[in-house]
PADRENBA-709882 format. One record per residue (C-alpha): residue in one letter; residue number from 1; x, y, z. Coordinates in pm, 1 decimal, m for minus. Layout:
residues N
   residu   num         c1         c2         c3
        A   NUM          X          Y          Z
...
end
This chain:
residues 316
   residu   num         c1         c2         c3
        M     1     6923.2    m4337.1    m1672.5
        D     2     6543.6    m4353.7    m1652.7
        R     3     6415.7    m4566.3    m1937.2
        D     4     6093.3    m4353.2    m1957.3
        Q     5     6291.3    m4039.7    m2047.9
        P     6     6398.1    m3994.3    m2414.5
        D     7     6767.9    m3952.3    m2474.9
        G     8     6983.3    m3816.6    m2745.3
        P     9     6817.4    m3644.5    m3042.9
        A    10     6470.3    m3742.7    m2916.9
        L    11     6520.1    m3530.9    m2601.3
        H    12     6619.1    m3228.2    m2808.4
        I    13     6306.8    m3269.8    m3022.9
        V    14     6082.4    m3287.5    m2713.8
        L    15     6242.2    m2977.9    m2560.4
        A    16     6217.5    m2792.3    m2891.0
        K    17     5846.8    m2870.9    m2921.1
        Q    18     5793.6    m2760.9    m2557.6
        R    19     5970.3    m2431.4    m2626.4
        E    20     5755.8    m2380.3    m2938.0
        R    21     5437.3    m2438.2    m2737.5
        E    22     5551.8    m2197.6    m2465.4
        A    23     5648.7    m1937.7    m2727.1
        A    24     5308.6    m1977.6    m2895.6
        E    25     5128.6    m1941.3    m2562.2
        H    26     5342.5    m1636.4    m2483.7
        Q    27     5252.1    m1479.2    m2817.9
        R    28     4880.9    m1560.6    m2763.4
        Q    29     4878.9    m1400.9    m2417.7
        R    30     5063.8    m1098.8    m2553.5
        D    31     4812.9    m1056.3    m2838.7
        A    32     4523.0    m1089.8    m2592.9
        I    33     4666.3     m820.5    m2365.3
        I    34     4720.4     m585.2    m2657.0
        K    35     4369.7     m648.1    m2787.1
        D    36     4215.5     m599.8    m2444.2
        S    37     4410.3     m280.7    m2381.2
        Q    38     4286.9     m136.8    m2708.8
        K    39     3921.8     m156.3    m2590.3
        D    40     3910.1      199.2    m2456.3
        H    41     3548.0      292.2    m2359.9
        T    42     3627.3      610.5    m2170.1
        A    43     3830.5      858.6    m2375.7
        D    44     4141.4      895.3    m2586.5
        R    45     4333.7     1027.5    m2286.8
        F    46     4404.7      668.2    m2172.5
        V    47     4579.5      559.5    m2494.0
        G    48     4916.7      655.1    m2347.8
        V    49     4850.9      428.3    m2049.0
        V    50     4766.7      133.3    m2275.9
        E    51     5077.1      185.3    m2484.7
        A    52     5287.6      212.0    m2168.5
        I    53     5148.2     m124.2    m2045.6
        D    54     5236.5     m285.4    m2379.7
        D    55     5592.5     m150.1    m2376.0
        R    56     5654.7     m247.3    m2015.6
        L    57     5512.1     m594.3    m2080.0
        K    58     5752.9     m639.9    m2368.7
        R    59     6049.1     m529.8    m2156.0
        S    60     5953.7     m743.5    m1857.9
        T    61     5907.8    m1058.1    m2072.0
        V    62     6215.5    m1036.3    m2289.3
        G    63     6333.9    m1381.6    m2374.9
        L    64     6162.8    m1709.7    m2300.3
        V    65     5969.1    m1706.0    m1970.3
        T    66     5727.3    m1949.1    m1813.8
        L    67     5352.3    m1903.5    m1837.9
        S    68     5315.3    m1831.5    m1464.2
        D    69     5580.6    m1557.6    m1473.9
        F    70     5411.9    m1401.1    m1773.6
        Q    71     5069.0    m1400.7    m1600.0
        R    72     5215.7    m1244.5    m1284.9
        A    73     5376.3     m966.7    m1489.9
        K    74     5049.0     m909.5    m1672.4
        E    75     4844.0     m886.4    m1352.9
        S    76     5092.7     m647.5    m1192.4
        L    77     5086.5     m411.0    m1489.8
        E    78     4703.9     m419.1    m1514.8
        E    79     4668.1     m341.6    m1141.9
        E    80     4907.4      m48.0    m1179.6
        A    81     4703.3       77.7    m1477.5
        R    82     4379.4       57.8    m1280.6
        Q    83     4530.5      259.2     m995.9
        V    84     4647.6      527.5    m1239.3
        A    85     4300.2      543.1    m1399.7
        A    86     4127.6      569.4    m1059.6
        K    87     4363.0      849.9     m953.8
        T    88     4297.0     1037.0    m1277.7
        K    89     3921.0     1001.5    m1233.1
        A    90     3938.5     1129.8     m872.7
        E    91     4140.4     1433.5     m982.6
        Q    92     3884.6     1511.3    m1252.0
        K    93     3595.7     1491.7    m1002.7
        S    94     3781.6     1724.8     m765.0
        L    95     3845.4     1970.6    m1047.3
        S    96     3476.8     1956.4    m1150.3
        R    97     3360.6     2030.9     m794.8
        A    98     3603.0     2324.6     m772.7
        K    99     3462.8     2468.9    m1097.0
        K   100     3103.8     2436.3     m973.4
        G   101     3199.3     2611.2     m648.2
        K   102     3346.5     2900.0     m842.3
        K   103     3028.3     2930.3    m1050.1
        R   104     2818.2     2957.7     m734.8
        D   105     3043.7     3228.9     m597.9
        V   106     3000.2     3446.2     m908.4
        K   107     2772.5     3740.7     m832.4
        L   108     2607.6     3992.6    m1059.9
        S   109     2794.9     4315.8    m1091.9
        F   110     2627.9     4651.3    m1098.5
        D   111     2948.1     4853.7    m1152.0
        D   112     2817.3     4997.3    m1477.7
        E   113     2504.3     5122.1    m1307.3
        E   114     2707.6     5266.7    m1019.1
        D   115     2934.3     5446.0    m1271.4
        D   116     2627.5     5596.3    m1436.3
        A   117     2471.6     5695.9    m1103.3
        P   118     2654.2     6036.1    m1071.4
        H   119     2551.3     6125.6    m1426.5
        K   120     2190.9     6039.7    m1348.1
        K   121     2205.2     6239.8    m1028.0
        R   122     2332.2     6546.1    m1214.7
        N   123     2043.2     6524.9    m1461.2
        A   124     1781.2     6458.3    m1192.7
        S   125     1578.9     6736.9    m1038.3
        P   126     1622.8     6828.8     m670.1
        S   127     1277.0     6696.4     m586.4
        S   128     1351.4     6355.4     m732.8
        S   129     1683.7     6324.9     m551.8
        D   130     1508.1     6363.5     m218.0
        A   131     1261.5     6079.0     m293.8
        P   132     1327.1     5757.1      m99.8
        K   133     1460.3     5458.5     m294.1
        E   134     1210.0     5184.7     m371.7
        R   135     1277.0     4843.1     m214.1
        L   136     1150.7     4512.1     m335.8
        S   137      894.0     4354.0     m102.7
        K   138      626.8     4082.7     m109.1
        N   139      296.4     4174.2     m269.2
        P   140       26.2     4120.9       m4.0
        D   141     m242.3     4076.0     m273.2
        V   142      m82.5     3759.3     m415.5
        D   143     m233.9     3429.5     m297.5
        T   144       45.5     3209.4     m160.3
        S   145     m174.1     2950.1       10.9
        F   146      m81.8     2688.9     m251.9
        L   147      286.5     2710.8     m157.4
        P   148      419.3     2455.7       92.7
        D   149      428.1     2590.5      445.6
        R   150      557.5     2364.1      719.4
        Y   151      396.4     2561.8     1001.5
        R   152       60.0     2589.9      828.5
        E   153       58.0     2216.1      749.8
        E   154      138.4     2133.1     1112.7
        E   155     m148.7     2356.6     1230.9
        E   156     m387.3     2188.0      986.9
        R   157     m275.3     1843.8     1105.3
        L   158     m332.0     1938.0     1469.8
        H   159     m672.5     2080.5     1380.3
        R   160     m774.8     1761.2     1200.0
        E   161     m655.3     1551.6     1492.6
        D   162     m856.0     1766.4     1733.8
        L   163    m1167.7     1729.0     1518.9
        R   164    m1114.6     1350.9     1500.8
        K   165    m1091.4     1322.0     1879.5
        K   166    m1401.8     1535.6     1927.0
        W   167    m1593.4     1322.3     1675.1
        L   168    m1490.1      998.7     1849.9
        A   169    m1587.8     1140.5     2187.9
        E   170    m1928.0     1242.4     2050.0
        Q   171    m1983.9      891.4     1905.6
        E   172    m1899.0      733.0     2240.9
        R   173    m2146.3      967.4     2409.1
        I   174    m2417.3      859.5     2163.8
        K   175    m2341.6      489.9     2214.9
        N   176    m2384.6      528.7     2591.6
        E   177    m2727.3      687.4     2560.2
        T   178    m3024.4      476.7     2672.9
        I   179    m3307.8      387.6     2437.3
        E   180    m3638.8      215.0     2504.1
        I   181    m3713.4      m60.6     2256.0
        V   182    m4065.0     m194.6     2207.5
        Y   183    m4070.1     m548.7     2068.6
        S   184    m4308.5     m839.4     2034.7
        F   185    m4229.7    m1199.4     2117.3
        W   186    m4383.5    m1378.3     1819.8
        D   187    m4497.8    m1738.2     1831.4
        G   188    m4791.6    m1701.1     1594.0
        S   189    m4938.4    m1417.2     1799.5
        G   190    m4776.1    m1107.7     1949.1
        H   191    m4672.9    m1060.9     2311.4
        R   192    m4551.7     m701.7     2345.4
        K   193    m4281.6     m597.7     2592.1
        T   194    m4043.5     m305.5     2644.9
        V   195    m3674.1     m326.0     2728.5
        E   196    m3404.7      m62.4     2787.3
        C   197    m3070.8      m89.5     2608.0
        L   198    m2777.9      131.1     2518.9
        K   199    m2748.7      255.1     2163.7
        G   200    m2409.6       85.9     2147.2
        D   201    m2553.4     m258.4     2242.6
        D   202    m2557.9     m523.6     1971.6
        I   203    m2857.0     m738.2     1880.0
        A   204    m2721.9    m1034.3     2078.7
        A   205    m2721.2     m827.8     2400.9
        F   206    m3074.3     m707.7     2328.0
        L   207    m3197.8    m1067.1     2274.7
        G   208    m3041.1    m1166.4     2606.2
        K   209    m3254.3     m906.4     2785.6
        C   210    m3564.3    m1018.0     2594.9
        R   211    m3506.1    m1379.3     2694.2
        A   212    m3509.2    m1280.6     3063.8
        Q   213    m3858.9    m1133.6     3026.1
        F   214    m4027.5    m1452.0     2894.0
        P   215    m4006.4    m1776.9     3094.1
        E   216    m4059.6    m1983.0     2778.6
        L   217    m3743.6    m1832.0     2628.1
        R   218    m3507.4    m1884.8     2921.7
        A   219    m3407.5    m2230.6     2801.6
        T   220    m3339.5    m2099.1     2450.2
        S   221    m2988.1    m1995.2     2352.2
        I   222    m2918.9    m1653.9     2201.5
        D   223    m2806.7    m1821.4     1875.2
        N   224    m3152.7    m1978.8     1844.1
        M   225    m3328.0    m1640.4     1870.1
        M   226    m3394.6    m1394.0     1588.9
        Y   227    m3478.8    m1024.2     1576.3
        I   228    m3693.5     m910.1     1282.5
        K   229    m3729.9     m535.1     1220.4
        E   230    m3930.4     m394.4      929.0
        D   231    m3945.9     m743.0      769.5
        L   232    m3567.7     m781.6      784.3
        I   233    m3377.3    m1041.7      986.0
        I   234    m3107.9     m841.5     1169.5
        P   235    m2780.0    m1035.5     1229.9
        H   236    m2660.7    m1047.7     1588.1
        H   237    m2339.1     m847.5     1538.4
        Y   238    m2511.6     m522.1     1434.1
        T   239    m2566.2     m251.0     1696.7
        F   240    m2856.2       m7.4     1730.6
        Y   241    m2599.2      268.8     1682.0
        D   242    m2524.2      134.6     1331.5
        F   243    m2881.8      191.5     1218.1
        I   244    m2926.8      522.6     1402.1
        V   245    m2619.6      702.2     1257.7
        N   246    m2676.7      567.7      905.8
        G   247    m3052.6      631.3      896.7
        A   248    m3102.8      276.5      770.4
        R   249    m3435.6      167.6      627.1
        G   250    m3609.0     m163.6      589.2
        K   251    m3880.3     m303.0      362.9
        S   252    m4169.5     m151.7      557.2
        G   253    m4019.1      136.7      755.3
        P   254    m3710.6      288.0      921.7
        L   255    m3468.5       71.1     1115.1
        F   256    m3346.6      359.0     1332.2
        N   257    m3670.2      410.7     1534.4
        F   258    m3765.2      159.9     1800.8
        D   259    m4080.1      310.2     1951.4
        V   260    m4418.8      186.1     1828.2
        H   261    m4672.3      363.1     1605.4
        D   262    m4928.2      241.4     1357.7
        D   263    m4803.4       m3.7     1099.3
        V   264    m4718.4      201.5      791.9
        R   265    m4871.2      m70.5      577.7
        M   266    m5209.7        8.2      728.4
        V   267    m5214.4      380.6      637.7
        S   268    m5380.3      508.6      321.6
        N   269    m5051.4      565.6      136.8
        A   270    m4776.9      323.6      243.9
        S   271    m4520.1      491.1       15.7
        L   272    m4520.3      795.1      244.5
        E   273    m4319.3      709.4      550.2
        K   274    m4359.3      901.7      870.5
        D   275    m4065.9      900.8     1111.4
        E   276    m4216.5      603.3     1292.6
        S   277    m4212.1      227.5     1284.0
        H   278    m4385.8      m76.9     1426.8
        A   279    m4254.4     m315.1     1689.7
        G   280    m3980.7     m554.3     1593.4
        K   281    m4038.8     m923.9     1643.8
        V   282    m3836.2    m1167.8     1854.8
        V   283    m3884.8    m1526.6     1742.3
        E   284    m3721.0    m1863.7     1793.1
        R   285    m3528.2    m1993.1     1495.0
        T   286    m3705.9    m2328.6     1516.1
        W   287    m4043.0    m2152.0     1480.2
        Y   288    m3917.1    m1955.5     1180.6
        N   289    m3783.0    m2266.4     1004.4
        K   290    m4122.6    m2430.5     1052.3
        F   291    m4341.7    m2141.5      934.6
        K   292    m4116.8    m1939.7      698.4
        H   293    m4345.8    m2019.6      404.0
        I   294    m4643.4    m1857.2      577.3
        F   295    m4712.0    m1482.7      618.4
        P   296    m4560.1    m1282.9      784.3
        A   297    m4244.6    m1497.5      794.1
        S   298    m4263.4    m1542.1      417.4
        R   299    m4178.8    m1170.1      380.1
        W   300    m3869.6    m1180.3      598.7
        E   301    m3516.6    m1176.8      454.8
        V   302    m3166.5    m1123.1      597.2
        Y   303    m3059.7     m757.6      613.9
        D   304    m2814.5     m647.0      345.2
        P   305    m2664.0     m297.0      405.9
        D   306    m2587.5     m255.2       34.0
        K   307    m2943.5     m321.8      m81.3
        D   308    m3209.2      m55.9     m145.0
        Y   309    m3531.0     m166.0       23.1
        G   310    m3762.5      104.8     m112.8
        S   311    m3808.3      474.4     m172.4
        Y   312    m3996.3      587.5      136.6
        K   313    m4039.6      962.9      184.7
        V   314    m4053.0     1112.0      530.1
        R   315    m4376.7     1304.6      578.9
        G   316    m4369.5     1586.5      830.5
end
């Protein structure tokens, strides 16, 4: 006999304590199942199912069983209960859909009116019996434009798309138009020239054409050249089209005209702006950095499209 195993009365005591523990665990599991089954959150119609689970659990665990056998019996009964509940729920949904279908099939009955029709005909005059019956129709005077209309919306979308394409084509036509720009190469005194550009050309392209007209500028890079229009330094990325379509204005005149007239600052009333401007200046950046504290460079500032540069009024 193994010396580690108790013998005699001691063995009976150990087995008795083991049985007590298993019986206590069995009772605890049973109480937990009963308590869990009593938590019914759906309706009272499932009470019978819970009671059936409890009864079947009692019958299937009669006597002393192991904990694993008890848990298997519990899981089997719970799974069966879930299947029954799911089947009951599916049947209820099917019954609800059938009731809704019957409600949609119900139609209004006019039997009472039809029964009264012969009586009304007998009381009616012959002239009224020959009159045609009135039929319900749409009132043509009612405005229904606010109602959704798939065909009307599609027509409006196509119309907007057509207008967009026409507008883009018109803008491209404007950008490809030729303009003659009068400018002055400024190095302390003016040297006036004329150059042809497209309205869609940017300032950098314009300065490249100006550089080709003056030998002293041919060694100068485009980045080292500046274009000043109406006392504003115009950045290289702007196009002439930008100023033309927006009717932009500078400190001393319009930015959208590039022909040359009298300086508006020399007229009797400089606040009245005619649709004219004076020649823009092309200068080297090194010259500007050297003389920017002296007139006229002291008046120049970088163009800001969001800034209001004055309240000129066009005089006809």
